[in-house]
C-alpha positions as CSV (number, residue, x, y, z in Angstrom):
1,M,6.9,42.7,18.4
2,L,4.3,42.1,20.9
3,D,2.6,45.5,20.5
4,S,2.3,45.2,16.9
5,F,0.3,41.8,17.6
6,T,-2.1,43.5,20.2
7,H,-2.1,46.4,18.1
8,F,-3.8,44.5,15.1
9,T,-5.8,42.0,17.2
10,P,-9.0,43.7,17.5
11,A,-9.1,44.6,14.0
12,L,-8.9,40.8,13.2
13,F,-11.3,39.7,15.8
14,A,-13.9,42.6,14.4
15,Q,-13.2,41.4,10.8
16,T,-14.1,37.8,11.8
17,A,-17.0,38.7,13.8
18,A,-18.2,40.6,10.8
19,Q,-17.8,37.8,8.4
20,T,-19.5,35.0,10.8
21,T,-22.8,37.4,11.3
22,T,-23.2,37.8,7.2
23,G,-21.6,34.4,6.3
24,S,-23.9,32.1,8.3
25,N,-27.1,33.1,6.3
26,A,-25.1,32.5,3.0
27,G,-23.3,29.4,3.7
28,G,-26.2,27.2,4.1
29,D,-26.2,24.2,6.3
30,P,-23.2,22.4,7.0
31,L,-24.8,19.1,7.3
32,S,-25.9,19.2,3.9
33,M,-22.3,19.9,2.9
34,I,-21.0,16.8,4.9
35,F,-23.7,14.7,2.9
36,F,-22.5,16.1,-0.4
37,M,-18.8,15.6,0.5
38,L,-18.9,12.1,2.0
39,P,-19.8,10.1,-1.0
40,L,-17.1,12.0,-3.1
41,I,-14.6,11.1,-0.3
42,L,-15.4,7.7,-0.4
43,V,-15.1,7.3,-4.5
44,F,-11.8,9.1,-4.0
45,Y,-10.6,6.4,-1.5
46,W,-12.0,3.4,-3.4
47,F,-10.3,4.4,-6.4
48,F,-6.9,5.5,-5.4
49,I,-6.5,3.4,-2.5
50,L,-8.3,0.3,-2.1
51,R,-8.8,-0.5,-6.0
52,P,-4.7,-0.5,-6.8
53,Q,-4.3,-2.4,-3.7
54,Q,-6.7,-5.2,-4.6
55,K,-5.3,-5.5,-8.0
56,Q,-1.7,-5.7,-6.5
57,E,-2.9,-8.5,-4.2
58,D,-4.6,-10.8,-7.1
59,K,-1.3,-10.2,-9.0
60,N,0.7,-11.7,-6.2
61,R,-1.6,-14.4,-5.6
62,K,-1.7,-15.5,-9.2
63,M,2.4,-15.2,-9.2
64,L,2.2,-17.4,-6.2
65,E,-0.1,-19.9,-7.8
66,A,1.9,-20.4,-10.9
67,L,5.0,-21.4,-9.3
68,D,6.5,-24.6,-9.7
69,R,9.3,-27.2,-8.8
70,N,12.5,-26.0,-10.1
71,D,11.6,-22.4,-10.7
72,R,14.4,-19.8,-9.6
73,V,12.7,-17.3,-7.2
74,Y,14.0,-14.4,-4.8
75,T,12.6,-13.6,-1.6
76,V,11.7,-10.7,0.1
77,G,15.1,-10.7,2.3
78,G,17.1,-11.1,-0.9
79,M,17.5,-14.7,-0.8
80,V,17.8,-16.4,-4.5
81,G,17.1,-20.0,-4.9
82,T,15.7,-22.8,-6.8
83,I,12.0,-24.2,-5.4
84,Y,13.1,-27.8,-4.4
85,S,9.3,-28.0,-3.1
86,I,6.0,-26.6,-2.4
87,D,3.5,-27.4,0.4
88,R,0.5,-25.1,-0.5
89,E,-1.5,-26.6,2.5
90,K,1.2,-25.7,5.2
91,N,1.8,-22.1,3.3
92,E,5.5,-23.1,2.9
93,V,8.1,-23.4,0.2
94,V,11.9,-25.1,0.2
95,L,14.4,-23.4,-1.6
96,K,17.7,-24.9,-2.6
97,V,20.1,-22.0,-2.3
98,D,23.2,-23.9,-2.9
99,D,24.0,-26.6,-5.2
100,S,27.5,-27.8,-3.9
101,N,26.5,-28.4,-0.3
102,N,22.9,-29.4,-1.3
103,T,21.4,-26.6,1.2
104,K,17.8,-26.0,1.3
105,I,15.8,-23.3,3.7
106,R,12.1,-23.5,4.6
107,F,10.1,-20.3,4.2
108,L,6.5,-19.1,3.7
109,L,5.1,-18.9,0.8
110,S,4.3,-15.5,1.3
111,A,8.0,-14.5,1.6
112,I,8.5,-15.2,-2.1
113,A,8.7,-11.7,-3.9
114,A,8.8,-12.9,-7.5
115,P,10.3,-15.4,-9.9
116,L,13.5,-14.5,-11.7
117,P,13.2,-14.0,-15.6
118,K,14.1,-17.0,-17.7
119,D,17.1,-15.7,-19.1
120,Q,18.7,-14.7,-15.7
121,A,17.5,-17.9,-14.1
122,K,19.8,-19.9,-16.7
123,E,22.8,-17.6,-16.0
124,S,22.9,-18.5,-12.1
């Protein structure tokens, strides 16, 4: 196995050396290629990474602003409850999770994943 590798190695180096001597004049300036590709990469990054992330954050912010008392919601941890109170200045929400014991838990407002659909909220 090692003999076959050493047998082909000089031929590979000879081929790459020949390509570099002829290709360096034909390839152009690598710095101009960077200046051409950089704006394309930035546009791609903005279009496929930053823009969708900004849309998702805006959608989440609007959802949190629309929350009101007695809305049924679930948290990112999977807790389901009814909003008892919201303090937007402290960024806190109190959820009533059990009606029989009157159990309430305080969460950060950002821990709210989404409101439950109205038809699902009435069933619970």
